[in-house]
N, C-alpha and C positions, 0 to 999 in steps of 0.2 A: 561556389566561388562568388565573392562579392565584387561587383564592378563599381568603382568609385565614379561619382558624377564628373570628376575632373578628367577622367580618361578620354572620353570622346573629344573634349576640348583640346587635350594634349595631342591626340591623333590628328585633329584638324589643323592645329598649328604646325605640326610636323609636316603634314601634307603641303600646307601653304609654303613653308620654308623650302621644302624639296622642289616644289614647282618654281619658286623664284630662283633657286640655284640652277635648275635646268635652263631657264630662260637666259640667265647670265652666261652660262656655259655656251648656249646656242649662239648668243651674240658674238662671243669670242671666236667660235669656230667659223661662223659665217663671215666674219670680218677677215679671217685668215685664209679660208678656203674658197669663199664665194658660195652662192646658193647651189650652183651646179655640182660642185665637188664635195660639199659638206655632206657627211653621212651621219645617220642616227647613231652609229657605233662611236664615231668621233665625239659627238655631243654627250653621249652617256659617259664615255671615258673622262671627258673634261669635267663633268658634273660629279664624278666619283660614284656613279651608280651602275647597276647592271642594265644591259640593253632592255631586258624584259621589264624592268621597273620603269624605264623611260616610256615604253609603250603602254604602261598602265596609266600614264598621264596624257600622252598624245598619241592619237591613232597612227599618224604618219608625219613625215617631214613638213608637208604643206600646212597641216593643222598647227604644228609647232611654230613655224615661221609666222603664220597669221596671228597666233597668240602672242608672239614676241612683239610684233608691231602694235597690236592692240594694247599691250601692257605699257609700252613706251609712250604711246599717245595718251593713255590715261595718266601716266606720270607727268607728262607735259602739262595737262590741264590742272593737275594737283599743284604743280609748281607755280603756275600762273595764279591760281586761286589764292595760294599762300602769299604770294607777292602782292596781290591786289588787296588782300585783307590787311596786310601789314602797312599798306600805304593808303588806307581807306580815307583818312582825313587830309591827305596831301593834295596838292594841285594837280591839274590835268597833266602838265609836263612831267611831274614826278611819277604819276601813275603810269603814264605811257612808257617812261624809262623803266619802271619796275616790270611792266609787261614784257618789254623787249629783252631786258636782262634775263628774266626767267626763261623766255622762249629760246633766246640764243644760247644761254647757258646749257639748257637741256640738249639742244642740237649739238653743241660742242662736246658734251659729255658722251654722246652716242654718235659721234661723227662717222665712224666706220660703218655703222648700220645704215645711217641715212645716205651715205655715199653709195652704198649698194643700190638703194632705191632710186637715187638720181641717175645712176648709171644704167638703170633699166635691167639690172641683173636679176630682178625678180620675175621676169617673163617666164622663166622655167618653173615657177612655183605657182600653184593654184591657191592664191590667198582667198579667203572668204570674202563675202560681200562687204563693201566699205561701211564702216560705222559712221555715226553722225558726229564724229569728233571735230571735223572741219566746221560744222555749223555751230558747235559749242564754242570753238575757238573764236568764231565771228561774233557770237553773242557777247563774249567778254569784251571784244573790241567795241561793240555798239555801246556798251555801258560807259566805256572810257570816252568815246566820241561825244556822247550826250553830255558828259561832264564838261568837256572842252567847249561845247556850244553854250552851255549854261554859264560858264565863266567868261565867255566872250573871246576866248583864245581862238576858237574856230568859228567860221561863218556857218550859218544854217543853210545856205544855198547848196543844193545837191548833197545834203548831209547823209542821205541814205547810201550814197556811193562811197563815203569815206571808209567805213569798215572793210568793204571789199578791196578798196585801194590799198589800205594798210596791210591787209592779209596777203594780197598779191605781191606787194613790195617786200614783205617779210620772207615769203617763199623765194623770191628772186634773189634777195641778199644771201640767203642760206646757200642757194645753188652757186652763186658767184663766189662766196667765201670758200666753199668746199672745192671748187674747181681751181682756185688759186692757192689754197692752203692758208688763207687768212684766218686769224682768230676771230670768231664771231662776236664775243663780248666787246672787242675793240671797235666794232662798227655801230654800236648803239647810238653814240653821240652824233655821228654823221647822218644816220638815218633820221633821227629826230630833227636835226637841222634841215634836212631835205623835206621832211613832212611839213614843218612849220613855216619854212621860208622859201621853198621851191628851189629850182635849179637855175633861175635867171641870173644874169650878171648883176653884180652890185655896183 
């Protein structure tokens, strides 16, 4: 029997597609049932596969949930990178807006999943060790801040604190929006105003 060279690639693509379908199904089940009640059987059913097939991809529910969060974090970084690449020749203000729109848009698209994390519902799940995604997030902010300093939009005093401050503000805004049910993309302009002009009375 002759095995065509394309067959391994087709199998790999099929496996990647199935894995993505499983993660999408898991996100929906987790959002509906919560991490304590969600079962592997429910996730398999939502993905349209047998439970045995699901276990071929993920050893247990903890591994699946950890993979889901890793996947969504990677997608966040990809969205940010695409937004920054598209605005590469733009001003600091425009690139900061692109960064925030990509970030808030991603959180908005996966609001239910991130709500679970913020509600600490994941205490019942043994997620793997934290990846370096937060540091990668901060590195992208550092590049934007350096541009702002070079343009003269930002001052250079305590510049090393600015990326951490923006990161903390971004997290806080996400928590605030989720708790109130606000649409995150609508908050981009107010956040930029706050960052550039502060909260003092005019």
